[in-house]
C-alpha positions as CSV (number, residue, x, y, z in Angstrom):
1,M,149.1,103.1,44.2
2,R,153.0,101.6,43.9
3,T,155.2,102.2,47.2
4,E,159.0,101.9,47.8
5,F,159.2,100.7,51.9
6,T,162.3,98.8,52.6
7,P,162.4,95.6,54.4
8,E,163.5,97.2,57.4
9,Q,160.5,99.9,57.2
10,L,157.9,97.1,56.9
11,T,159.1,95.4,60.0
12,D,157.3,98.2,62.1
13,L,153.8,97.0,61.9
14,G,152.3,100.2,62.1
15,T,154.3,101.1,58.7
16,A,153.1,97.8,57.7
17,R,149.8,98.3,58.0
18,A,150.2,102.0,56.2
19,N,151.6,100.0,53.2
20,E,148.8,97.6,52.6
21,I,146.3,101.0,52.7
22,L,148.4,102.8,50.5
23,R,149.0,100.0,47.8
24,A,144.9,99.9,47.7
25,C,144.5,103.5,46.3
26,V,144.1,103.7,42.6
27,H,144.5,107.8,42.7
28,C,140.8,108.2,41.1
29,G,139.4,110.9,43.3
30,F,136.2,109.8,44.4
31,C,137.0,110.4,47.7
32,T,137.3,114.4,46.9
33,A,133.6,114.4,45.7
34,T,132.8,113.9,49.4
35,C,135.6,115.3,51.5
36,P,134.1,118.4,53.7
37,T,137.4,119.9,53.5
38,Y,138.1,119.9,50.1
39,Q,134.7,121.4,49.4
40,V,135.2,124.5,52.0
41,L,139.1,125.1,50.8
42,G,139.1,123.7,47.7
43,D,143.0,122.3,47.8
44,E,143.7,118.9,46.6
45,L,146.0,118.3,49.4
46,D,142.8,119.1,51.6
47,S,141.7,115.9,50.0
48,P,142.2,112.4,50.9
49,R,144.1,111.9,48.1
50,G,146.2,114.5,48.7
51,R,146.9,113.9,52.1
52,I,147.7,110.3,51.3
53,Y,150.4,111.4,49.0
54,L,151.7,113.7,52.0
55,I,151.5,110.9,54.0
56,K,153.3,108.4,51.7
57,D,156.1,111.0,51.1
58,M,156.6,111.5,54.6
59,L,156.7,107.6,55.8
60,E,158.6,106.3,52.6
61,N,161.5,108.5,53.4
62,D,161.4,108.7,56.9
63,R,161.1,112.2,57.0
64,V,160.7,114.7,59.8
65,P,157.2,116.1,59.2
66,D,157.3,119.6,57.8
67,E,154.6,122.2,58.7
68,K,152.9,122.1,55.0
69,T,152.3,118.2,55.8
70,V,151.1,118.4,59.3
71,K,148.8,121.8,58.5
72,H,147.1,119.6,55.8
73,I,146.5,116.3,58.0
74,D,145.5,118.1,61.0
75,R,142.7,119.5,58.8
76,C,141.2,116.3,58.1
77,L,137.9,115.7,60.3
78,S,138.4,111.8,60.4
79,C,134.7,111.7,59.4
80,L,135.7,109.1,57.2
81,A,133.0,109.8,53.9
82,C,136.2,108.9,52.1
83,M,136.1,105.4,53.3
84,T,132.2,105.2,52.3
85,T,132.9,107.0,48.4
86,C,136.2,105.0,47.9
87,P,135.4,102.0,45.4
88,S,138.7,100.4,46.1
89,G,138.3,100.2,50.1
90,V,141.3,101.8,51.0
91,H,141.1,102.2,54.8
92,Y,142.0,105.6,55.1
93,M,141.1,105.7,58.8
94,H,144.0,103.4,59.7
95,L,146.7,105.2,57.7
96,V,145.1,108.8,59.1
97,D,145.6,107.7,62.2
98,H,148.8,106.3,61.9
99,A,150.1,109.3,60.4
100,R,149.3,111.3,63.3
101,A,151.0,109.1,65.9
102,Y,154.2,109.4,63.1
103,I,153.6,113.1,63.6
104,D,153.2,113.5,67.3
105,R,156.4,111.7,67.7
106,N,158.7,113.6,65.3
107,Y,157.5,117.4,64.9
108,K,157.7,119.7,67.3
109,R,154.6,122.0,67.5
110,R,154.7,125.5,68.1
111,W,154.2,126.3,72.1
112,D,150.3,127.2,72.3
113,D,149.3,124.6,69.7
114,R,151.1,121.6,72.3
115,A,149.7,123.5,75.2
116,L,146.4,123.5,73.6
117,R,146.7,119.4,73.4
118,W,147.7,118.8,75.9
119,I,144.9,120.5,78.0
120,L,142.5,118.5,75.7
121,A,144.0,115.7,76.1
122,R,144.0,116.0,80.3
123,I,140.8,117.6,80.9
124,I,137.9,116.3,78.2
125,P,138.0,112.8,79.1
126,Y,138.2,113.3,82.8
127,P,134.5,114.3,83.6
128,T,135.0,115.9,86.6
129,R,138.1,118.2,85.5
130,F,135.8,118.7,82.0
131,R,132.6,120.1,84.5
132,L,135.4,122.6,86.2
133,A,136.6,123.6,83.0
134,L,133.0,124.2,81.7
135,F,131.8,126.0,84.6
136,A,135.2,128.3,84.0
137,A,134.2,129.0,80.6
138,G,130.8,130.2,81.8
139,L,132.6,132.7,83.7
140,A,134.4,133.9,80.7
141,R,131.5,133.9,78.2
142,P,130.9,137.4,78.8
143,F,134.4,138.7,77.8
144,R,134.8,135.8,75.0
145,R,135.0,138.7,72.2
146,L,138.1,140.2,74.2
147,I,139.8,137.0,73.6
148,P,142.3,137.4,70.5
149,D,142.8,133.7,70.1
150,A,140.2,131.8,68.0
151,R,140.8,128.5,69.4
152,L,140.3,130.1,72.9
153,R,137.3,131.8,72.0
154,A,135.7,128.3,70.5
155,M,136.4,126.4,73.6
156,I,134.3,129.1,75.6
157,G,131.6,129.2,73.2
158,M,131.4,125.4,73.8
159,A,130.4,125.7,77.5
160,P,126.6,125.1,77.7
161,G,124.4,128.1,79.7
162,R,123.7,125.8,82.4
163,L,125.9,122.7,83.6
164,P,123.5,119.7,84.0
165,P,123.5,117.8,87.9
166,V,126.1,115.1,88.3
167,S,123.9,111.8,87.4
168,R,124.5,109.2,90.0
169,N,123.7,106.8,87.4
170,D,127.2,106.7,86.0
171,D,128.7,105.0,89.0
172,P,129.2,101.3,88.9
173,Q,126.1,99.7,89.1
174,T,123.8,96.9,87.7
175,F,120.2,98.1,86.8
176,P,117.6,95.1,86.6
177,A,115.4,94.5,83.8
178,A,111.9,95.6,83.9
179,G,110.1,92.3,84.6
180,Q,111.6,89.1,82.3
181,K,115.3,89.6,81.6
182,I,116.1,89.1,78.1
183,K,119.6,90.5,77.7
184,R,122.4,91.4,79.7
185,V,124.3,94.8,78.6
186,A,127.5,97.0,79.7
187,L,126.6,100.5,79.1
188,M,129.6,102.8,78.5
189,T,128.7,106.2,79.9
190,G,131.7,108.1,78.2
191,C,133.4,111.3,79.5
192,A,132.6,114.3,77.7
193,Q,128.9,113.1,77.4
194,K,128.7,113.1,81.4
195,A,129.6,116.6,81.9
196,L,127.8,117.8,79.0
197,N,124.5,116.1,78.9
198,T,123.6,114.0,82.0
199,D,120.1,113.1,80.5
200,I,121.6,110.8,77.4
201,N,122.7,108.1,79.8
202,D,119.5,108.4,81.9
203,A,117.0,107.9,79.0
204,T,119.3,104.8,77.7
205,I,119.1,103.1,81.0
206,R,115.4,103.8,81.5
207,L,114.7,102.6,77.6
208,L,116.7,99.5,77.7
209,T,115.6,98.1,81.7
210,R,111.9,98.9,80.5
211,M,112.4,96.7,77.3
212,G,114.0,93.5,79.6
213,V,117.3,94.2,79.4
214,E,119.7,94.4,82.6
215,V,122.3,97.5,82.1
216,V,125.2,97.3,84.3
217,I,127.7,99.9,84.8
218,P,131.2,98.3,85.0
219,E,133.7,99.2,87.6
220,G,136.6,100.3,85.6
221,E,135.5,101.9,82.3
222,G,136.0,105.5,81.4
223,C,137.1,107.5,78.2
224,C,137.1,105.6,74.7
225,G,140.2,106.6,73.7
226,S,139.6,108.5,71.0
227,L,139.9,112.0,71.4
228,T,143.7,111.3,72.2
229,H,143.8,108.7,69.5
230,H,143.0,111.2,66.9
231,M,145.7,113.5,68.4
232,G,148.2,110.7,67.7
233,K,149.1,110.3,71.4
234,E,148.9,106.7,71.0
235,D,150.0,105.4,74.6
236,L,147.0,107.7,76.2
237,A,144.6,106.5,73.9
238,H,145.7,102.9,74.7
239,G,145.8,103.3,78.1
240,S,142.2,104.6,78.4
241,A,141.3,101.8,75.7
242,A,143.0,98.7,78.0
243,A,141.1,99.8,81.4
244,N,138.0,99.3,79.2
245,I,138.9,96.2,77.5
246,R,139.9,94.7,81.4
247,A,136.6,96.1,82.6
248,W,134.2,94.5,80.1
249,A,136.5,91.5,79.6
250,R,135.7,90.6,83.5
251,E,132.0,91.5,82.9
252,M,131.9,89.0,80.1
253,D,134.1,86.3,82.0
254,G,131.7,86.8,85.0
255,N,127.8,87.1,84.5
256,G,128.7,87.6,80.9
257,L,127.2,90.4,78.1
258,D,125.1,90.2,75.3
259,A,126.4,94.0,74.1
260,I,128.5,96.7,74.9
261,V,126.2,99.2,74.3
262,I,127.4,102.8,73.4
263,N,125.4,105.7,72.8
264,T,128.0,108.3,71.5
265,S,129.0,107.4,68.1
266,G,132.3,108.7,67.9
267,C,133.2,106.6,70.6
268,G,131.5,103.4,69.2
269,T,133.8,103.7,65.8
270,T,136.6,103.7,68.4
271,V,135.7,100.8,70.5
272,K,134.5,98.6,67.4
273,D,138.2,99.2,66.3
274,Y,139.9,98.0,69.4
275,G,140.4,94.4,67.9
276,H,142.8,96.4,65.3
277,M,144.3,98.3,67.8
278,F,145.3,95.7,70.1
279,R,146.0,93.0,67.5
280,N,149.7,92.7,68.7
281,D,149.1,93.2,72.2
282,P,148.9,90.9,75.0
283,L,145.2,92.3,75.1
284,A,144.6,91.2,71.6
285,A,142.0,88.3,72.5
286,D,140.0,90.5,74.7
287,A,140.1,93.6,72.0
288,A,138.9,91.1,69.6
289,R,136.1,89.9,72.1
290,V,135.3,93.4,73.1
291,S,134.9,94.7,69.5
292,A,132.7,92.0,68.5
293,I,129.9,92.7,70.6
294,A,130.5,96.4,70.6
295,K,127.0,97.9,69.4
296,D,125.6,101.5,69.0
297,V,122.5,101.7,71.1
298,T,120.0,102.0,67.8
299,E,121.5,98.2,66.9
300,V,120.5,97.2,69.8
301,L,117.0,98.3,70.1
302,A,116.5,97.4,66.6
303,D,116.4,93.8,68.1
304,L,114.2,94.3,70.5
305,D,110.3,94.3,70.0
306,L,109.6,98.1,70.0
307,P,106.2,99.0,69.7
308,Q,104.6,100.9,67.1
309,Q,103.6,104.2,68.3
310,P,100.9,106.5,67.3
311,S,101.9,109.8,65.4
312,R,103.1,112.4,67.7
313,G,102.3,115.3,65.1
314,L,106.1,116.4,65.2
315,K,108.9,116.4,62.2
316,V,112.2,115.0,63.1
317,G,115.4,116.6,61.1
318,Y,117.8,113.7,61.3
319,H,121.4,114.4,61.6
320,A,123.9,111.2,60.7
321,A,126.8,111.4,62.7
322,C,129.8,110.7,60.4
323,S,130.9,108.3,63.2
324,L,127.5,106.6,63.0
325,Q,127.0,106.4,58.9
326,H,130.5,106.4,57.6
327,G,132.5,105.0,60.8
328,Q,130.2,102.3,61.6
329,K,127.7,101.8,58.6
330,I,124.8,102.5,60.3
331,K,122.6,104.3,58.4
332,D,118.5,103.6,58.1
333,T,118.4,102.2,61.6
334,P,117.7,105.3,63.6
335,K,115.7,106.6,61.3
336,D,113.5,103.1,61.2
337,L,113.3,103.7,64.9
338,L,112.1,107.1,65.0
339,K,110.0,106.4,62.5
340,K,108.7,103.3,64.8
341,A,108.3,106.0,67.4
342,G,105.7,108.0,65.9
343,F,107.6,111.0,64.0
344,E,107.9,112.7,60.6
345,V,111.6,111.8,59.8
346,A,113.2,114.5,57.6
347,T,116.6,113.9,55.9
348,P,118.7,117.3,55.0
349,A,120.3,117.7,51.4
350,D,124.2,116.4,51.6
351,P,123.7,114.3,54.7
352,H,127.1,112.4,54.4
353,L,129.0,115.7,54.7
354,C,130.0,116.6,58.1
355,C,128.8,119.2,60.7
356,G,132.5,119.9,61.5
357,S,132.5,119.0,65.4
358,A,134.9,115.7,65.0
359,G,135.5,115.2,68.2
360,T,138.0,118.6,69.3
361,Y,137.8,119.6,65.6
362,N,136.2,122.5,66.8
363,L,138.2,123.4,68.7
364,M,141.2,122.8,67.1
365,Q,140.4,124.5,63.6
366,P,137.4,126.6,64.7
367,E,137.0,128.4,61.5
368,I,136.5,125.7,58.7
369,S,134.5,123.8,61.5
370,G,132.3,127.0,61.6
371,K,131.8,127.1,57.7
372,L,130.8,123.1,58.2
373,R,128.5,123.8,60.8
374,D,126.6,126.9,59.3
375,R,126.1,124.7,56.3
376,K,124.6,121.9,58.0
377,V,122.2,123.7,60.0
378,R,120.8,125.4,56.5
379,T,120.6,121.8,55.3
380,L,118.6,121.1,58.4
381,D,116.8,124.2,59.1
382,A,115.5,123.7,55.3
383,T,113.5,120.7,56.1
384,Q,111.3,122.7,58.4
385,P,111.7,120.3,61.3
386,D,110.2,120.7,65.2
387,L,113.2,119.5,66.3
388,I,116.5,118.0,65.6
389,A,117.7,114.2,66.5
390,A,121.3,113.2,66.3
391,G,123.1,110.0,68.0
392,N,126.3,111.8,69.1
393,I,126.8,114.4,72.0
394,G,129.3,116.3,70.0
395,C,127.5,116.6,66.6
396,M,124.4,117.7,69.1
397,M,126.7,120.6,70.7
398,Q,127.9,121.9,67.6
399,I,124.8,121.9,65.5
400,G,123.1,123.5,68.7
401,Q,125.4,126.5,68.5
402,G,124.1,127.3,65.1
403,T,120.0,126.9,65.4
404,D,117.4,127.5,68.3
405,T,115.7,124.6,67.0
406,P,115.6,122.0,69.9
407,I,118.1,119.3,69.4
408,V,118.0,115.9,71.3
409,H,119.4,112.5,71.3
410,T,117.7,109.6,69.4
411,V,117.4,107.4,72.5
412,E,115.9,110.5,74.3
413,L,112.7,110.4,72.1
414,I,112.4,106.7,72.1
415,D,112.5,107.1,75.9
416,W,110.0,109.3,75.6
417,V,107.3,107.9,73.7
418,T,107.8,104.5,75.2
419,G,107.2,105.9,79.0
420,G,110.0,108.0,80.0
421,P,110.0,111.6,80.4
422,K,109.8,114.5,78.0
423,P,113.3,115.4,76.9
424,A,114.1,118.9,78.7
425,A,115.0,120.4,75.4
426,L,111.5,120.0,74.3
427,K,109.6,121.5,77.3
428,N,108.3,124.1,75.1
429,L,107.2,122.1,72.2
430,S,103.8,120.9,72.0
431,A,103.3,117.3,70.6
432,A,100.2,114.9,70.5
């Protein structure tokens, strides 16, 4: 794609990066075939190619974003299926993130949109605040149908029927390896996950220590910054990311780390991109070190000698989170681990398509999100699974609203079959 940025514009590092990405695009349109919003809405401007044209025009002309441009960029899930499909290697993720930051700086949203984004950015990344918000949403659940705003109804619907107990395993501490120590890792405990489902981190700690891995929860780690990053709120996102980089760098420089383990794939995609986010920052060297050893929990488990388990007599419908399969290019590893754990693994039709969760997308774009969720649930249910497994808490919450089939994190299943407790979601499920 031909671009016409001025030399002065290209002195801005974000614009220079956008220029590189735009020039790689050859207008082929392969991305439209795998874009969930284009499939749902059928509008070229709701495809990656269409959004690329809008972003190019906005940035080249230093234009104040108009309502149409903002609408179509807001509708992007950042599922990154287009990056998997693109034959030219267009790094759409960096482009749309830069566009969102540009919009956040230069566009004044309607008051209710500003208020919603302010609330989400200042509640979800903070587990205690988020738990209080979920408790309040649970109280409002009986009145949900009376609320006219679809986004507020979606927020109330997100609240689980019962809040999990607070887990002390999330506090800064070290969990020693059982037997001979073969690795030392830091576990990123996340933010929303600590309020929505404490079993996932608990299962991860039990499983890793059982396999000879020392697990440390570092002082100072917290939200990865992805939620605010995808809203275009760069200062908030970089503040969260910088705190993590410093916390993990202290551990790397102290007793050392073999990996930073992440069991929420949306966070993993962002942490693995810290090196890019901080490439021109004083934290650049530490950010690059962090990104280099950040791993999804399934990547770490694949390197350990997990014993082959006998058949459990259960079929698992495996949902591939977009941030895992497209953002981190991890596709077969989770399924291979589940098979080794004794489960029959079923893959739904169109596994590359998003479930509609996408961070806070299901709260800000509930209509589109609901259509994507319903389609994903139909394809999963068609495999007739006994249970559903996924590697991202957002996907688990989203899919769980559309099906009665129990859904658990992949690591919970592997923990169970190697000596851990049966996941609470499977309490009524019989197995071999």
